[in-house]
N, C-alpha and C positions, 0 to 999 in steps of 0.2 A: 708401487704406490707408497704413500707416506707411512702407512702402517708397517709395511715390509722394511722400509728404510729405518724406521725407529727400532724395530726388532733387531735388525742387523747391528745398529749402533750399540744397542744394549748388550748383545752377545759379544761384540768386539771389545767393549769396555771390561768384560770379565776375563779376557785373555791377559796374560802377563806381558807387560812391556815396561821396563824400568831402566833408568840410568844406574849403572853400577857405581858404587862409591869407590873412590881411590883408596888404595891401601898403602901400607909401609912395608910390604913384603919384598925383600931384596932377593937377588939370585942366591946369595949365601944361605938364605932361609929355605929355599926350595931345592937347592942342589949344591953339593959340595965337591963334585968331581969335574975336573977341567974339561974332559972330553964331552960331557953333556952340555957344558956351557958353550963350548966352541960350536957344537952341532946346532944348537938352538939359537945362536946369534942371528942366523938367517931370518928367523921368525920376527925378531925385533926389528931388523933392518927393513923387512917388507912392510911391517905395520907402520913404521915411521915414514915410509915413502909415499909416493903420489899415485901409485897404480891400484886399481880395484882388483878384487880377486878373492880367493877362498883358501883357507888353511884347514886341514884335517888333523885333529889330535885324537888318537884312538888307542884303545887298550882296555884290559880288564879293569873292573872297579877297584879302587883303592891304590892305584899306581901313581896318582899325583897330577892328573889333568887339571882339576879345578885349582889346585894349589899353584900350578904354573900360570894359569890365567890371572890369579891374584898378583903374581909377580909382574906380569905384563902390564897390569893396571898401574903398578908403581913405576915401572920403567918408562912407560910412554905417557908423557904428561900433556902433550898438545892435542890429544884426541879424546872424544867422548867414547865411553864404552856403553853400549846399549844391549841389555839382556832381553831376548825375546823368547816367548813360548812359541814353538813351531806351529801351534794351533792358530796363531795369528794370521798365517798364510791362507786360512779359509776365507779371509775378508779382503782379498786383493782388490776387489772392485768397490770396496767400501771407502767413502770419503775420509773416514777417520784413519784408515790405513795409509792412504795417500798423504794425508797431512803429517802423519808420523814420519814418513820417509822424507818429506820436504823439510821438516823441522830438524832433521838429524843427518843432513848431508855430511860427508867426510867422517862418519863415525865408524867405529869398530863394533860389529854386531856379533854377539855371542849366542850361539844356539847349542845348548847342552843336551846331551842324551837324545840326539835326534836320529837314531837308527831308522825309525819309520820314515822320516822325511827323506833320507838319503837312499832308501831302498830302491831296488830295481823297478823301473816304471812298468814292466810287464805285470807287476803285481797290483796295478791300479793306482799307483802313486802319482798324484797330480801336483803335490807341493813342490816337487823337485824342479819342475819346469820354471816355476816362479823364482826359486832360488837361483837357478842358472841364469835367468834373465837379469836378476838384480846384481849378480856378482861378475857378470861378463857381458861384453858387447856394448852397444850404445847406451842402454839403460844403466848398466854398471858404471860406465865411464861418467855418465851425467851426475850420478849420486856419489860416486867415488866411495862406495861401501867396501869394507874389508870384513869378510865373514870368518869367524872361528867356529867350526863345527866339531863338537866332541861326541863320541859314541863308544859303546863297549863291545859292539858286535865285531866279528871278523871282517876285515876290509873286503873280502871277496863277496860279501852280501851287499856292497854298495854299488849303485848304478855306475856302469863304466863311463857314462858321459861326464860324471863329476871328476873322474880321474884323468881326463884328457889334458895333455900338456898344454900349458898356456891358460887353462881355466883353473885348475888346482895349482896354486903357486907352491905350496909346501905341504908335506904331511910328516907326522912324527908318531911313532908307536911307543907308548909308555908300557913298560913291562915290569914284571916282578924283578927284584934285584937278584943278581947272581949270588952265590953262596958267600963269596968274599965280601961283597958290598953289604950283604945282609948282616954278616958278622960285625963289620965295622960300625954300622949304624946301631945295631943292637947293643954293642959294648958302650957306645957313647950315651945310650939311654938307660944303661944298667939293666938291660933285658937279658935273661939267661935263656938263650935259644938252643935248640939242638944243633950239634955240629953238622955242617953241610946243608942246612936248610936254605932254600931260596924262597923269599917271602916278598909280598907287596909291602909298600910303606904302611898302609893301614894295618896290616897284620903285625908288623914290627912294633908300631906305636902302641897297639892294644895287646901285645903279647903278655900273657899272664895277668892281665887286669881282670878284676872281678866285675860283676854287673852293677856294682854300687856307685858307678859314676866317677871313679877315680880319675883325676886329671893330671896332666903333665905340665908343670909350669915352665914357661920359657922354652918349650920344645920347638925344634925346627920342624918345618913341614915340607913336603915335596916329593920328588920322584927319585932322587939319588943322593947319596951321602958318601 
C-alpha cells in the first residue's frame, strides 16, 4: 500500500549513496615500489574496460585500501565512482533503488567494509545474491557495473560463489609492509622505529605521534613505499 511504499522510500533515503569526488592522488602518492605498481595495473585496465564484474581489495585495517581507491578515482577519468552503503541492498524492490541504478549505468561502485555482505550465504546472508546478479550475468551486462568491494576479514570467510573464476575479475591483499619497506618509509618520514619491525602504513605514519592531533604536511599515503 501507499503507506508501506512511503516508509520504504523514507528508509531508503537514509542509506548512504553518493558520488565520490575525484581526487588528485597519483600512484606515486600511494605506492613507491615498482612491483606493486605492475601488479595493480590490471585493476586499472579492468576498470577502464567494458566488462562488468567485481574486484576484491582485502587486508587488515591501515594497509592502504582506501588510499588506493583514491588513486583509482584520479587515474580513471571517464567513469563515475558511486559509493554505496551495503544496507542499500535491503531496498532492491524499491523504485528509488531501481532509479539509482538506471541513473548510474557504467559506473564504478565502491562498497567499503562489506564483510557481512560477502559472508557465506549459509549464515543467512541475502545481500550477496543481489550483488552477484548486479555484477555478473545478464543484469550485470545491462548496467555494466564494476564493483570494488573492500573488507578486513580473512578471505576464507567470504562466500565461495564470489570467488568463482569469471565472476571475480581480480583480488588483491593489502598487507603490513615487510621490515625493509617499513624501515624505508619510516626513514622518509623521520620516524624512529625499532629495527626489524613490520608495520602497516597507518602504524608507520602515526608512529611516536601523541594524541594531540599532530599532522604530517605533504605526507604520501598508501600501501607501499
